[in-house]
C-alpha positions in Angstrom: -9.0 -1.1 9.9 -11.6 -3.1 11.9 -10.4 -5.6 14.5 -11.5 -8.7 12.5 -9.5 -7.5 9.4 -6.5 -6.6 11.6 -6.5 -10.1 13.1 -6.6 -11.6 9.6 -3.6 -9.5 8.6 -1.7 -10.5 11.8 -2.5 -14.2 11.1 -1.3 -14.0 7.5 1.9 -12.0 8.4 2.7 -14.3 11.4 3.4 -17.2 9.0 6.1 -15.1 7.3 8.0 -14.1 10.4 11.6 -15.0 11.2 12.3 -16.4 14.7 12.1 -13.6 17.2 10.5 -11.1 14.8 7.5 -9.2 16.1 4.7 -7.2 14.3 4.5 -3.6 15.4 1.9 -2.2 13.0 -0.7 -3.2 10.4 -2.5 -1.1 7.8 -3.8 -0.8 4.3 -2.5 1.4 1.4 -2.7 1.6 -2.4 0.8 0.9 -3.6 2.5 2.0 -6.7 1.5 4.3 -9.6 -0.5 4.0 -12.7 0.8 5.7 -15.8 -1.2 8.2 -17.7 -0.8 6.1 -20.8 -2.3 3.0 -19.1 -5.2 5.1 -17.8 -6.0 6.5 -21.3 -5.7 3.2 -23.0 -8.0 1.5 -20.4 -10.6 4.3 -20.6 -10.5 4.2 -24.4 -10.8 0.4 -24.6 -13.7 0.2 -22.2 -15.4 3.2 -23.9 -15.2 1.5 -27.3 -16.3 -1.9 -26.0 -19.3 -0.5 -24.1 -20.3 2.0 -26.8 -19.6 4.8 -24.3 -22.0 3.6 -21.6 -19.3 2.5 -19.1 -16.4 4.6 -17.7 -13.4 2.8 -16.3 -10.6 4.0 -14.0 -7.3 2.3 -13.1 -6.0 2.5 -9.6 -2.9 1.3 -7.8 -3.1 -2.1 -6.1 -4.4 -2.2 -2.5 -2.0 -4.0 -0.2 -2.1 -4.8 3.5 1.1 -3.7 5.3 2.7 -5.3 8.3 5.6 -3.5 9.9 7.8 -5.7 12.0 10.9 -4.8 14.0 12.9 -6.0 11.0 10.9 -5.6 7.8 8.0 -4.0 6.1 5.8 -6.8 4.6 3.2 -6.3 1.8 0.3 -8.7 1.4 -2.2 -8.8 -1.4 -5.3 -6.7 -0.6 -7.0 -7.2 -4.0 -8.6 -10.5 -3.2 -12.3 -11.1 -3.8 -13.0 -11.9 -0.1 -11.1 -8.8 1.1 -8.9 -11.0 3.3 -5.1 -10.6 3.1 -3.8 -12.7 0.2 -0.3 -13.9 -0.7 2.8 -12.0 0.3 3.9 -9.7 -2.5 7.0 -8.0 -1.2 9.3 -7.5 1.8 11.6 -4.6 2.5 14.3 -4.6 5.2 13.4 -1.9 7.7 17.0 -0.7 8.1 17.2 0.2 4.4 13.9 2.2 4.1 12.8 5.7 4.8 9.5 7.5 4.4 9.0 10.9 2.9 6.7 13.3 4.8 3.0 12.8 4.3 1.2 15.0 1.7 -2.4 15.3 0.7 -3.8 12.9 -2.0 -7.2 12.2 -3.6 -8.4 15.7 -3.7 -7.1 16.3 -0.2 -9.0 13.5 1.4 -6.3 10.9 1.6 -2.6 10.9 2.4 0.4 9.8 0.4 4.1 9.1 1.1 7.0 7.7 -0.8 9.1 4.9 0.7 12.7 5.0 -0.4 15.1 2.1 -0.3 18.7 2.8 0.3 20.6 2.3 -3.0 17.6 2.6 -5.2 16.7 5.6 -7.4 12.9 5.2 -7.5 10.7 5.2 -4.5 7.5 3.2 -3.8 4.4 5.4 -3.6 1.9 4.6 -0.9 -1.6 6.3 -0.9 -3.7 5.9 2.2 -7.4 6.3 1.3 -9.5 8.6 3.6 -10.6 5.7 5.9 -6.9 4.7 6.4 -5.3 8.1 6.9 -4.4 7.1 10.5 -2.5 4.1 9.1 -0.4 6.5 7.0 0.4 8.7 10.0 1.3 5.7 12.1 3.6 4.1 9.5 5.4 7.4 8.7 6.0 8.0 12.4 7.6 4.6 12.8 10.0 5.0 9.9 13.1 7.2 9.5 12.4 10.4 7.6 13.4 10.4 3.9 13.5 13.0 1.2 
C-alpha cells in the first residue's frame, strides 16, 4: 500500500479508536467468500442481458484492515474513490487467531482464515499479489489458529 493510501487508512481508523488504543498495522484484503451459486447466477444473468458479449465475475469485498493493540478493524475498500469508507466490522484482538497462509489466486496471492473464539465459521481473507506482504505481516502479528 502506498504511503498516501496508508495515511488515509490511518486517518479513517484513528476516528474509531478508544482512548489509549494504538494502530500497529494497516493493509488491504478481499474479505469473505462468494458462493458458486451466486457466481453462476451472476454470470448467467449478465450473459443473457448482454447477449453473451459480456462476461461477469463476482469477487469478495475489498476491505482496508487496521490492527490495533486491542482490535482488528475493517473499513470499506469498495468506494469509487478508492479511499477507505465507513467502518464495517471490528473484532476483539484477544478473541481472534489466524490460520497459516496458503496460496490463492493461481498461486499469486495469499489467503488465511481468521477464527473468532466461540464461532464455528471463520472469516476468509485473500491478499491479492500486490498485498502479499500485508498478509504475511497480519498473520505474524496474530496468534496461530487451525
